VEXNUMAR-816776 format. One record per atom (N, C-alpha, C): x, y, z. Coordinates in steps of 0.05 Angstrom, whole numbers, plus 5000, padded with zeros to 4 digits. Layout:
N
+------+------+------+
|   px |   py |   pz |
+------+------+------+
|    X |    Y |    Z |
...
+------+------+------+
// end
This chain:
146
+------+------+------+
|   px |   py |   pz |
+------+------+------+
| 9040 | 2184 | 8454 |
| 9060 | 2180 | 8423 |
| 9083 | 2196 | 8437 |
| 9083 | 2218 | 8449 |
| 9104 | 2221 | 8461 |
| 9116 | 2218 | 8485 |
| 9110 | 2197 | 8497 |
| 9120 | 2172 | 8520 |
| 9132 | 2153 | 8510 |
| 9135 | 2148 | 8485 |
| 9147 | 2119 | 8473 |
| 9178 | 2127 | 8478 |
| 9185 | 2151 | 8466 |
| 9214 | 2148 | 8461 |
| 9235 | 2152 | 8489 |
| 9212 | 2167 | 8511 |
| 9233 | 2175 | 8542 |
| 9232 | 2138 | 8553 |
| 9203 | 2129 | 8545 |
| 9197 | 2110 | 8557 |
| 9220 | 2085 | 8543 |
| 9226 | 2081 | 8515 |
| 9248 | 2062 | 8502 |
| 9277 | 2072 | 8516 |
| 9288 | 2100 | 8517 |
| 9308 | 2104 | 8531 |
| 9315 | 2095 | 8560 |
| 9293 | 2103 | 8570 |
| 9293 | 2091 | 8596 |
| 9296 | 2062 | 8606 |
| 9285 | 2039 | 8581 |
| 9281 | 2018 | 8588 |
| 9314 | 2008 | 8574 |
| 9325 | 2027 | 8556 |
| 9350 | 2014 | 8546 |
| 9366 | 2022 | 8568 |
| 9372 | 2040 | 8583 |
| 9390 | 2042 | 8594 |
| 9385 | 2031 | 8617 |
| 9368 | 2019 | 8625 |
| 9361 | 2007 | 8649 |
| 9374 | 1976 | 8646 |
| 9362 | 1969 | 8624 |
| 9376 | 1945 | 8611 |
| 9405 | 1940 | 8610 |
| 9413 | 1963 | 8599 |
| 9445 | 1961 | 8601 |
| 9462 | 1960 | 8620 |
| 9447 | 1972 | 8646 |
| 9463 | 1976 | 8662 |
| 9459 | 1949 | 8686 |
| 9436 | 1946 | 8682 |
| 9432 | 1915 | 8692 |
| 9446 | 1893 | 8682 |
| 9447 | 1893 | 8654 |
| 9466 | 1871 | 8639 |
| 9494 | 1878 | 8650 |
| 9505 | 1896 | 8652 |
| 9530 | 1905 | 8659 |
| 9537 | 1887 | 8685 |
| 9521 | 1899 | 8712 |
| 9520 | 1887 | 8737 |
| 9515 | 1867 | 8739 |
| 9485 | 1855 | 8731 |
| 9477 | 1831 | 8738 |
| 9482 | 1807 | 8721 |
| 9481 | 1815 | 8694 |
| 9494 | 1789 | 8674 |
| 9520 | 1782 | 8680 |
| 9533 | 1812 | 8668 |
| 9567 | 1808 | 8669 |
| 9584 | 1798 | 8697 |
| 9581 | 1807 | 8710 |
| 9592 | 1804 | 8742 |
| 9575 | 1785 | 8759 |
| 9551 | 1781 | 8753 |
| 9532 | 1760 | 8777 |
| 9528 | 1732 | 8758 |
| 9528 | 1739 | 8733 |
| 9514 | 1718 | 8713 |
| 9487 | 1711 | 8712 |
| 9472 | 1734 | 8717 |
| 9442 | 1729 | 8709 |
| 9432 | 1721 | 8681 |
| 9415 | 1711 | 8683 |
| 9413 | 1697 | 8650 |
| 9396 | 1730 | 8631 |
| 9404 | 1723 | 8611 |
| 9390 | 1748 | 8591 |
| 9364 | 1751 | 8594 |
| 9350 | 1735 | 8598 |
| 9314 | 1742 | 8599 |
| 9308 | 1752 | 8624 |
| 9327 | 1738 | 8647 |
| 9322 | 1754 | 8679 |
| 9324 | 1780 | 8678 |
| 9350 | 1788 | 8658 |
| 9357 | 1817 | 8660 |
| 9338 | 1835 | 8643 |
| 9329 | 1823 | 8622 |
| 9310 | 1840 | 8606 |
| 9280 | 1842 | 8614 |
| 9270 | 1817 | 8630 |
| 9250 | 1823 | 8642 |
| 9251 | 1842 | 8673 |
| 9278 | 1840 | 8684 |
| 9274 | 1861 | 8707 |
| 9279 | 1884 | 8697 |
| 9289 | 1896 | 8678 |
| 9293 | 1916 | 8665 |
| 9267 | 1929 | 8655 |
| 9249 | 1916 | 8643 |
| 9221 | 1921 | 8634 |
| 9203 | 1928 | 8657 |
| 9203 | 1912 | 8676 |
| 9190 | 1916 | 8699 |
| 9193 | 1944 | 8712 |
| 9218 | 1949 | 8722 |
| 9233 | 1970 | 8736 |
| 9224 | 1994 | 8716 |
| 9229 | 1990 | 8689 |
| 9224 | 2013 | 8679 |
| 9201 | 2029 | 8673 |
| 9178 | 2003 | 8665 |
| 9153 | 2021 | 8668 |
| 9139 | 2020 | 8683 |
| 9146 | 2010 | 8718 |
| 9135 | 2021 | 8738 |
| 9153 | 2050 | 8747 |
| 9178 | 2053 | 8748 |
| 9189 | 2071 | 8746 |
| 9182 | 2101 | 8732 |
| 9167 | 2086 | 8709 |
| 9166 | 2115 | 8688 |
| 9140 | 2133 | 8698 |
| 9118 | 2111 | 8700 |
| 9092 | 2116 | 8696 |
| 9087 | 2131 | 8724 |
| 9103 | 2117 | 8751 |
| 9099 | 2126 | 8782 |
| 9115 | 2154 | 8781 |
| 9141 | 2146 | 8780 |
| 9162 | 2169 | 8792 |
| 9164 | 2192 | 8773 |
| 9167 | 2182 | 8745 |
| 9176 | 2204 | 8729 |
| 9149 | 2222 | 8716 |
| 9127 | 2213 | 8708 |
| 9108 | 2216 | 8703 |
| 9094 | 2228 | 8724 |
| 9087 | 2219 | 8745 |
| 9073 | 2221 | 8767 |
| 9077 | 2246 | 8785 |
| 9107 | 2235 | 8789 |
| 9125 | 2258 | 8820 |
| 9139 | 2272 | 8806 |
| 9154 | 2269 | 8790 |
| 9169 | 2290 | 8783 |
| 9162 | 2318 | 8773 |
| 9145 | 2321 | 8761 |
| 9131 | 2348 | 8755 |
| 9131 | 2362 | 8782 |
| 9116 | 2346 | 8804 |
| 9105 | 2362 | 8821 |
| 9126 | 2363 | 8856 |
| 9137 | 2348 | 8850 |
| 9162 | 2343 | 8879 |
| 9191 | 2354 | 8865 |
| 9213 | 2358 | 8885 |
| 9236 | 2354 | 8873 |
| 9254 | 2331 | 8871 |
| 9268 | 2337 | 8861 |
| 9287 | 2321 | 8845 |
| 9306 | 2294 | 8866 |
| 9302 | 2310 | 8885 |
| 9327 | 2290 | 8904 |
| 9298 | 2270 | 8919 |
| 9276 | 2278 | 8920 |
| 9252 | 2259 | 8933 |
| 9251 | 2237 | 8918 |
| 9253 | 2243 | 8881 |
| 9249 | 2214 | 8866 |
| 9266 | 2200 | 8858 |
| 9291 | 2218 | 8866 |
| 9311 | 2196 | 8867 |
| 9315 | 2174 | 8896 |
| 9303 | 2191 | 8909 |
| 9309 | 2166 | 8934 |
| 9284 | 2149 | 8928 |
| 9260 | 2157 | 8914 |
| 9243 | 2138 | 8906 |
| 9255 | 2112 | 8884 |
| 9266 | 2128 | 8868 |
| 9274 | 2110 | 8848 |
| 9299 | 2091 | 8861 |
| 9312 | 2095 | 8877 |
| 9336 | 2081 | 8890 |
| 9309 | 2058 | 8904 |
| 9298 | 2066 | 8926 |
| 9282 | 2040 | 8940 |
| 9266 | 2030 | 8923 |
| 9252 | 2037 | 8895 |
| 9241 | 2023 | 8874 |
| 9257 | 2001 | 8861 |
| 9286 | 2016 | 8852 |
| 9302 | 1993 | 8838 |
| 9313 | 1972 | 8861 |
| 9315 | 1982 | 8882 |
| 9331 | 1962 | 8896 |
| 9309 | 1942 | 8909 |
| 9280 | 1949 | 8913 |
| 9260 | 1924 | 8913 |
| 9259 | 1911 | 8888 |
| 9255 | 1919 | 8868 |
| 9244 | 1902 | 8840 |
| 9275 | 1883 | 8838 |
| 9305 | 1896 | 8837 |
| 9318 | 1880 | 8834 |
| 9324 | 1861 | 8850 |
| 9323 | 1867 | 8881 |
| 9325 | 1835 | 8899 |
| 9296 | 1820 | 8896 |
| 9283 | 1822 | 8893 |
| 9262 | 1812 | 8885 |
| 9262 | 1797 | 8857 |
| 9272 | 1806 | 8834 |
| 9278 | 1791 | 8813 |
| 9307 | 1768 | 8810 |
| 9326 | 1785 | 8824 |
| 9355 | 1761 | 8833 |
| 9339 | 1734 | 8851 |
| 9317 | 1743 | 8865 |
| 9311 | 1715 | 8882 |
| 9298 | 1706 | 8864 |
| 9278 | 1714 | 8843 |
| 9264 | 1694 | 8829 |
| 9280 | 1680 | 8806 |
| 9301 | 1696 | 8786 |
| 9314 | 1685 | 8767 |
| 9333 | 1680 | 8775 |
| 9351 | 1676 | 8800 |
| 9376 | 1666 | 8802 |
| 9375 | 1640 | 8812 |
| 9393 | 1621 | 8799 |
| 9390 | 1594 | 8808 |
| 9415 | 1593 | 8829 |
| 9435 | 1611 | 8829 |
| 9460 | 1597 | 8839 |
| 9469 | 1619 | 8868 |
| 9448 | 1623 | 8885 |
| 9439 | 1647 | 8902 |
| 9464 | 1662 | 8903 |
| 9454 | 1683 | 8891 |
| 9468 | 1713 | 8891 |
| 9466 | 1723 | 8922 |
| 9488 | 1734 | 8929 |
| 9489 | 1752 | 8955 |
| 9470 | 1772 | 8952 |
| 9437 | 1776 | 8953 |
| 9421 | 1785 | 8950 |
| 9419 | 1824 | 8957 |
| 9427 | 1821 | 8980 |
| 9426 | 1853 | 8988 |
| 9451 | 1864 | 8977 |
| 9469 | 1852 | 8974 |
| 9490 | 1874 | 8964 |
| 9492 | 1871 | 8938 |
| 9477 | 1852 | 8924 |
| 9477 | 1856 | 8893 |
| 9456 | 1881 | 8891 |
| 9431 | 1880 | 8904 |
| 9411 | 1895 | 8902 |
| 9415 | 1922 | 8915 |
| 9436 | 1929 | 8931 |
| 9440 | 1956 | 8938 |
| 9471 | 1971 | 8916 |
| 9480 | 1945 | 8908 |
| 9498 | 1957 | 8881 |
| 9490 | 1962 | 8862 |
| 9465 | 1949 | 8853 |
| 9457 | 1952 | 8825 |
| 9438 | 1973 | 8825 |
| 9425 | 1980 | 8850 |
| 9403 | 2006 | 8857 |
| 9418 | 2037 | 8856 |
| 9438 | 2029 | 8865 |
| 9459 | 2055 | 8867 |
| 9473 | 2065 | 8842 |
| 9473 | 2042 | 8822 |
| 9484 | 2051 | 8792 |
| 9459 | 2061 | 8779 |
| 9431 | 2044 | 8781 |
| 9421 | 2058 | 8768 |
| 9404 | 2085 | 8769 |
| 9414 | 2086 | 8803 |
| 9398 | 2116 | 8817 |
| 9417 | 2139 | 8794 |
| 9447 | 2132 | 8792 |
| 9454 | 2153 | 8784 |
| 9450 | 2152 | 8752 |
| 9439 | 2130 | 8740 |
| 9428 | 2134 | 8711 |
| 9404 | 2157 | 8708 |
| 9387 | 2156 | 8729 |
| 9363 | 2165 | 8741 |
| 9369 | 2190 | 8738 |
| 9391 | 2205 | 8755 |
| 9391 | 2229 | 8756 |
| 9394 | 2244 | 8733 |
| 9408 | 2230 | 8716 |
| 9408 | 2244 | 8689 |
| 9391 | 2241 | 8665 |
| 9375 | 2225 | 8670 |
| 9350 | 2215 | 8665 |
| 9324 | 2239 | 8664 |
| 9327 | 2250 | 8696 |
| 9314 | 2258 | 8704 |
| 9324 | 2285 | 8694 |
| 9343 | 2296 | 8686 |
| 9347 | 2321 | 8671 |
| 9342 | 2321 | 8642 |
| 9345 | 2300 | 8627 |
| 9334 | 2296 | 8603 |
| 9298 | 2298 | 8604 |
| 9288 | 2288 | 8620 |
| 9255 | 2288 | 8627 |
| 9249 | 2321 | 8625 |
| 9262 | 2336 | 8653 |
| 9258 | 2352 | 8645 |
| 9262 | 2381 | 8629 |
| 9278 | 2374 | 8614 |
| 9286 | 2392 | 8597 |
| 9280 | 2390 | 8569 |
| 9269 | 2372 | 8563 |
| 9255 | 2353 | 8530 |
| 9231 | 2343 | 8535 |
| 9225 | 2336 | 8557 |
| 9197 | 2323 | 8552 |
| 9172 | 2326 | 8572 |
| 9179 | 2334 | 8594 |
| 9162 | 2345 | 8613 |
| 9143 | 2376 | 8607 |
| 9117 | 2381 | 8606 |
| 9100 | 2396 | 8597 |
| 9113 | 2424 | 8608 |
| 9121 | 2441 | 8599 |
| 9125 | 2472 | 8605 |
| 9109 | 2482 | 8625 |
| 9081 | 2481 | 8623 |
| 9062 | 2491 | 8635 |
| 9062 | 2481 | 8668 |
| 9068 | 2471 | 8669 |
| 9071 | 2447 | 8701 |
| 9094 | 2457 | 8715 |
| 9091 | 2473 | 8743 |
| 9104 | 2486 | 8759 |
| 9125 | 2465 | 8769 |
| 9140 | 2472 | 8768 |
| 9160 | 2457 | 8784 |
| 9177 | 2466 | 8816 |
| 9177 | 2462 | 8832 |
| 9175 | 2468 | 8861 |
| 9207 | 2461 | 8864 |
| 9214 | 2449 | 8853 |
| 9249 | 2446 | 8861 |
| 9265 | 2471 | 8851 |
| 9255 | 2479 | 8832 |
| 9269 | 2510 | 8820 |
| 9260 | 2528 | 8839 |
| 9284 | 2546 | 8842 |
| 9279 | 2576 | 8848 |
| 9268 | 2591 | 8846 |
| 9247 | 2608 | 8860 |
| 9245 | 2632 | 8839 |
| 9259 | 2652 | 8841 |
| 9264 | 2667 | 8815 |
| 9281 | 2686 | 8817 |
| 9270 | 2713 | 8826 |
| 9279 | 2720 | 8848 |
| 9269 | 2752 | 8863 |
| 9282 | 2773 | 8845 |
| 9269 | 2791 | 8836 |
| 9286 | 2812 | 8831 |
| 9278 | 2843 | 8851 |
| 9295 | 2846 | 8855 |
| 9299 | 2873 | 8881 |
| 9314 | 2898 | 8857 |
| 9290 | 2916 | 8862 |
| 9306 | 2941 | 8850 |
| 9315 | 2962 | 8869 |
| 9337 | 2973 | 8860 |
| 9339 | 2994 | 8878 |
| 9337 | 3018 | 8864 |
| 9332 | 3041 | 8891 |
| 9325 | 3063 | 8884 |
| 9351 | 3085 | 8885 |
| 9352 | 3099 | 8871 |
| 9387 | 3120 | 8866 |
| 9369 | 3143 | 8863 |
| 9392 | 3165 | 8868 |
| 9382 | 3193 | 8868 |
| 9413 | 3200 | 8859 |
| 9404 | 3230 | 8850 |
| 9426 | 3245 | 8844 |
| 9442 | 3257 | 8876 |
| 9428 | 3255 | 8891 |
| 9429 | 3271 | 8918 |
| 9457 | 3265 | 8927 |
| 9481 | 3269 | 8929 |
| 9498 | 3275 | 8950 |
| 9497 | 3270 | 8979 |
| 9493 | 3290 | 8991 |
| 9483 | 3301 | 9018 |
| 9457 | 3295 | 9019 |
| 9439 | 3286 | 9034 |
| 9414 | 3296 | 9042 |
| 9405 | 3321 | 9056 |
| 9378 | 3331 | 9050 |
| 9383 | 3355 | 9066 |
| 9367 | 3344 | 9100 |
| 9382 | 3357 | 9115 |
| 9376 | 3348 | 9137 |
| 9360 | 3369 | 9155 |
| 9358 | 3397 | 9143 |
| 9347 | 3421 | 9152 |
| 9369 | 3440 | 9169 |
| 9392 | 3429 | 9170 |
| 9411 | 3449 | 9174 |
| 9426 | 3466 | 9148 |
| 9433 | 3482 | 9151 |
| 9441 | 3495 | 9126 |
| 9475 | 3488 | 9130 |
| 9484 | 3479 | 9106 |
| 9511 | 3475 | 9101 |
| 9531 | 3498 | 9095 |
| 9553 | 3505 | 9109 |
| 9568 | 3525 | 9093 |
| 9590 | 3519 | 9073 |
+------+------+------+
// end
């Protein structure tokens, strides 16, 4: 039950950004954009967000999300577009837009959804160094001071 809200947020975000780029700019059908958003969101959520994000660094998951978004969008534009879109340029541009959304989505996940007991490797551990102080101004060196 705790996965439903983040998954719906991810599906809605992917659909909005995919429809802005693929639907409005390149004229892809509503059904094609919806299916692409559902497929990309479900695969990305369970593979990257729940599988890798708690255990690895955020930049690694962003690179994985970019590659996954590129491959899914490229495949779906080949499948759903009948007007022969320039697939490589469209896929790279849309994957960049999705990766920017994913960056902010990962911040939301780490702050509100992921378990607090799971250690994250990307967070630097705070080191606490203590300093030793004394009331002496001059140390005793064995010589008598005048």
